[in-house]
Residue frames as qw, qx, qy, qz and C-alpha x, y, z in Angstrom:
[[0.438, 0.872, -0.001, 0.220, 112.88, 65.01, 115.84],
 [0.769, -0.058, -0.168, 0.614, 116.58, 65.29, 116.13],
 [0.267, -0.753, -0.126, 0.587, 118.26, 68.34, 117.57],
 [0.269, -0.217, 0.457, 0.819, 119.77, 69.25, 114.16],
 [0.022, 0.460, 0.716, 0.525, 116.46, 68.97, 112.35],
 [0.200, -0.829, -0.491, 0.178, 114.71, 71.06, 114.98],
 [0.324, -0.555, 0.103, 0.759, 117.50, 73.68, 114.71],
 [0.179, 0.087, 0.622, 0.757, 117.18, 73.76, 110.91],
 [0.059, -0.637, -0.737, -0.217, 113.47, 74.09, 111.23],
 [0.280, -0.791, -0.304, 0.451, 113.70, 77.01, 113.58],
 [0.297, -0.382, 0.311, 0.818, 116.19, 78.76, 111.42],
 [0.100, 0.302, 0.731, 0.603, 113.90, 78.32, 108.39],
 [0.139, -0.791, -0.595, 0.030, 110.86, 79.59, 110.26],
 [0.329, -0.696, -0.089, 0.632, 112.88, 82.65, 111.43],
 [0.254, -0.140, 0.512, 0.809, 114.22, 83.42, 107.92],
 [0.015, 0.521, 0.731, 0.440, 110.68, 83.18, 106.44],
 [0.221, -0.820, -0.469, 0.242, 109.25, 85.39, 109.13],
 [0.313, -0.577, 0.109, 0.747, 112.02, 87.92, 108.67],
 [0.216, 0.105, 0.633, 0.736, 111.51, 87.88, 104.98],
 [0.049, -0.690, -0.687, -0.222, 107.76, 88.50, 105.33],
 [0.283, -0.811, -0.248, 0.449, 108.47, 91.46, 107.65],
 [0.326, -0.339, 0.359, 0.806, 111.04, 92.88, 105.23],
 [0.129, 0.314, 0.687, 0.642, 108.71, 92.68, 102.30],
 [0.166, -0.802, -0.573, 0.015, 105.88, 94.19, 104.30],
 [0.299, -0.738, -0.077, 0.600, 108.05, 97.10, 105.42],
 [0.235, -0.201, 0.506, 0.805, 109.27, 97.61, 101.89],
 [0.493, 0.419, 0.147, -0.748, 105.62, 97.77, 100.74],
 [0.421, 0.345, -0.699, -0.465, 105.90, 94.77, 98.36],
 [0.306, 0.016, 0.909, -0.282, 103.96, 92.16, 100.39],
 [0.173, -0.143, -0.774, -0.592, 101.43, 90.45, 98.17],
 [0.281, -0.546, -0.789, 0.018, 98.68, 90.23, 100.89],
 [0.178, -0.867, -0.171, -0.433, 98.62, 93.99, 101.81],
 [0.151, 0.528, -0.532, 0.645, 100.32, 95.77, 104.65],
 [0.555, -0.367, -0.697, 0.266, 100.32, 94.36, 108.07],
 [0.289, -0.880, -0.112, -0.359, 98.96, 96.52, 110.87],
 [0.013, -0.720, 0.537, -0.439, 101.23, 97.67, 113.73],
 [0.752, -0.354, 0.452, -0.323, 100.07, 94.80, 116.18],
 [0.972, 0.225, 0.071, -0.003, 100.68, 92.12, 113.61],
 [0.568, 0.654, -0.366, 0.340, 104.18, 93.39, 112.88],
 [0.283, -0.643, 0.544, -0.459, 104.97, 93.72, 116.55],
 [0.891, -0.168, 0.338, -0.251, 103.73, 90.12, 117.17],
 [0.860, 0.473, -0.119, 0.148, 105.82, 88.97, 114.20],
 [0.269, 0.714, -0.488, 0.424, 108.97, 90.71, 115.62],
 [0.593, -0.471, 0.507, -0.412, 108.20, 89.18, 119.12],
 [0.974, 0.086, 0.165, -0.127, 107.97, 85.77, 117.56],
 [0.656, 0.623, -0.324, 0.276, 111.24, 86.19, 115.60],
 [0.082, -0.705, 0.527, -0.468, 112.85, 87.16, 118.86],
 [0.806, -0.298, 0.387, -0.334, 111.52, 84.17, 120.64],
 [0.958, 0.278, 0.021, 0.061, 112.72, 81.82, 117.95],
 [0.391, 0.729, -0.408, 0.386, 116.18, 83.53, 117.98],
 [0.401, -0.607, 0.545, -0.417, 116.46, 82.94, 121.66],
 [0.938, -0.069, 0.305, -0.147, 115.57, 79.21, 121.19],
 [0.791, 0.527, -0.208, 0.228, 118.14, 78.92, 118.37],
 [0.088, 0.749, -0.500, 0.426, 120.70, 80.51, 120.75],
 [0.693, -0.417, 0.472, -0.350, 119.79, 78.08, 123.57],
 [0.975, 0.192, 0.114, -0.012, 120.09, 75.12, 121.23],
 [0.574, 0.681, -0.338, 0.305, 123.57, 76.35, 120.11],
 [0.254, -0.668, 0.552, -0.430, 124.68, 76.74, 123.61],
 [0.850, -0.240, 0.384, -0.269, 123.49, 73.29, 124.50],
 [0.913, 0.387, -0.061, 0.111, 125.14, 71.73, 121.52],
 [0.238, 0.770, -0.452, 0.383, 128.43, 73.47, 122.46],
 [0.485, -0.535, 0.563, -0.402, 128.30, 72.11, 125.94],
 [0.961, 0.055, 0.234, -0.135, 127.57, 68.64, 124.71],
 [0.754, 0.576, -0.231, 0.212, 130.65, 68.79, 122.40],
 [0.023, -0.743, 0.560, -0.366, 132.95, 69.76, 125.26],
 [0.648, -0.381, 0.584, -0.306, 132.18, 66.54, 127.07]]
């Protein structure tokens, strides 16, 4: 998998997770409300993905400089 496709995949995953969390918090989730632990785990996973995206951005910037 190329760096760009991995980056796109991560962004899509993060966007979908954020949307699911937003819908749940708004009370319009189709599958019922998530419990506290599930929301916390989802937020943690979103943070992990965001960190990975940031690392990929930094790596791509460094490679563009050389």
